[in-house]
C-alpha positions in Angstrom: 116.5 133.4 175.5 118.7 135.3 172.9 120.3 131.9 172.3 116.9 130.5 171.7 116.2 133.3 169.0 119.6 132.5 167.5 118.9 128.8 167.2 115.6 129.6 165.8 117.3 131.8 163.1 119.6 129.2 162.2 117.0 126.6 162.0 115.0 128.9 159.9 118.0 129.6 157.4 118.6 125.8 157.4 115.1 125.0 156.5 115.1 127.9 153.8 118.2 126.5 152.2 116.9 123.0 152.2 113.7 124.2 150.7 115.6 126.0 148.0 117.8 123.0 147.3 114.6 120.8 146.9 112.9 123.5 144.7 116.1 123.4 142.5 116.0 119.8 142.3 112.2 119.8 141.6 112.9 122.3 138.9 115.5 120.1 137.3 113.1 117.0 137.3 110.5 119.3 135.7 112.8 120.4 132.9 113.8 116.8 132.3 110.1 115.7 132.3 109.3 118.6 129.8 112.2 117.6 127.6 111.2 113.9 127.5 107.6 114.8 127.0 108.6 116.8 123.9 110.8 113.7 122.5 107.8 111.5 123.0 105.4 114.0 121.3 107.9 114.0 118.3 108.1 110.2 118.4 104.3 109.9 118.3 103.9 112.3 115.6 106.5 110.4 113.4 105.2 107.2 114.2 101.5 108.4 113.3 102.9 109.6 109.9 104.6 106.3 109.2 101.4 104.3 110.1 99.4 106.5 107.8 101.9 106.0 105.0 101.8 102.2 105.6 98.1 102.1 105.6 97.9 104.0 102.2 100.6 101.3 100.8 98.5 98.5 102.1 95.6 99.9 100.6 97.2 100.4 97.3 98.5 96.9 97.4 95.3 95.2 98.1 93.4 96.9 95.3 92.3 94.1 92.6 94.1 94.2 89.3 92.9 96.5 86.5 92.3 95.2 83.1 93.0 96.9 79.9 90.7 97.5 76.9 90.4 99.2 73.4 87.6 101.4 72.5 85.9 100.0 69.4 82.8 102.4 69.5 80.7 105.1 71.3 77.1 104.9 72.2 74.3 107.4 72.5 73.8 106.6 76.2 77.3 107.5 77.2 78.6 104.2 77.1 81.3 102.8 74.9 82.1 99.6 73.3 85.5 97.9 74.1 87.3 94.9 73.4 88.9 93.3 76.3 90.6 90.0 76.4 89.1 89.0 73.2 85.6 90.0 74.4 83.4 92.8 73.0 81.5 94.6 75.9 79.4 97.7 76.4 80.8 99.5 79.5 80.2 102.8 81.3 82.7 105.5 81.6 83.8 107.3 84.9 82.1 110.6 85.1 85.4 112.6 85.2 86.4 111.1 81.8 85.3 113.4 78.9 83.4 111.0 76.5 83.9 113.4 73.6 87.7 113.1 73.8 87.6 109.3 73.6 88.5 108.1 70.2 88.3 104.7 68.6 91.4 102.6 69.4 92.3 104.5 72.6 93.6 102.2 75.1 91.5 102.4 78.5 91.9 101.1 82.1 89.3 99.1 83.4 88.0 98.5 87.0 86.9 95.3 88.6 83.4 96.1 87.2 84.7 96.8 83.6 84.0 100.4 83.9 86.2 102.8 82.4 88.5 104.7 85.1 91.1 106.1 82.8 92.4 106.6 79.4 95.9 105.8 78.6 98.2 107.2 76.0 98.4 104.6 73.3 101.5 102.6 72.9 103.4 102.8 69.7 104.1 98.9 69.4 102.0 96.3 68.1 101.7 93.5 65.6 103.2 94.2 61.9 101.0 93.0 59.3 101.3 92.9 55.4 98.6 94.5 53.4 97.9 92.1 50.4 94.8 93.7 48.8 92.7 96.8 49.2 88.9 96.1 48.7 86.9 99.0 47.7 
């Protein structure tokens, strides 16, 4: 009977050692899984940021082209007269643009509906003409 008690104690010690080894193995697997999860999370965040930047770029590239015009006059109804591609048109101005600061001759950017969406700095180039006579 004493021998049975010693064998049971040895079996218990072996079983405890096996369980401890299994626990260490599982902890190692868990640490590996956590590290892999963090790596995948980082990759996912990077991919989302990249997709968002690509989406913004595609949106910009699919915008219709903007035309240009030159202001030739302001009207009382908060519109302006412009010349664009040889055509004189009365168009509206974007609400964020201060109509008071628009001057005759200012170059403006037009959207696809021919509304003024931006005022550009005038370029210092153009055609050179010779004045022959000043009429009074």
